[in-house]
C-alpha positions in Angstrom: -114.0 -64.0 -52.1 -110.7 -64.9 -50.7 -107.4 -63.4 -52.6 -106.0 -66.8 -53.1 -109.3 -67.5 -55.2 -108.9 -64.3 -57.0 -105.1 -64.9 -57.5 -105.8 -68.2 -59.2 -108.5 -67.0 -61.4 -105.7 -64.3 -62.6 -103.0 -67.3 -63.1 -105.5 -68.7 -65.1 -106.6 -65.9 -67.2 -103.4 -64.1 -67.8 -103.1 -65.2 -71.1 -106.4 -63.9 -72.2 -106.2 -60.3 -70.3 -103.4 -58.3 -69.0 -102.7 -58.9 -65.1 -102.7 -55.2 -64.5 -106.4 -55.1 -65.8 -107.4 -58.4 -63.8 -105.9 -57.1 -60.6 -107.9 -53.8 -61.1 -110.9 -55.5 -61.8 -110.6 -57.8 -58.9 -109.2 -55.1 -56.6 -105.9 -57.0 -56.0 -102.5 -55.7 -56.2 -100.0 -56.5 -58.8 -97.4 -57.0 -56.6 -99.5 -59.3 -54.2 -100.4 -61.5 -57.3 -96.6 -61.8 -58.1 -95.9 -62.7 -54.6 -98.6 -65.2 -54.3 -97.1 -66.6 -57.8 -93.5 -67.1 -56.1 -94.9 -68.3 -52.7 -94.2 -71.9 -51.9 -97.0 -74.3 -51.6 -98.0 -74.6 -48.0 -98.1 -78.0 -46.0 -101.7 -77.6 -45.5 -102.4 -77.1 -49.2 -100.4 -80.5 -49.8 -102.3 -82.2 -47.2 -105.6 -81.2 -48.4 -104.6 -82.2 -52.0 -103.5 -85.6 -50.8 -106.8 -85.9 -48.7 -108.7 -85.0 -51.7 -107.0 -87.7 -53.8 -107.5 -90.3 -51.5 -111.3 -89.4 -51.0 -111.7 -89.6 -54.8 -110.0 -93.2 -54.7 -112.4 -94.4 -52.1 -115.5 -93.1 -54.0 
């Protein structure tokens, strides 16, 4: 499973369980998670979101 997917899961579940536990279970570092949180959204991610919206409107 890609780290971005793991980090997104941790971000959604951190109100349920401590981040340290989630990182241990998913075998990622806490510092990596916090760096991911503070990283700006990439141009590719923005483009994919716009494309997904456009496709959704088409159908």
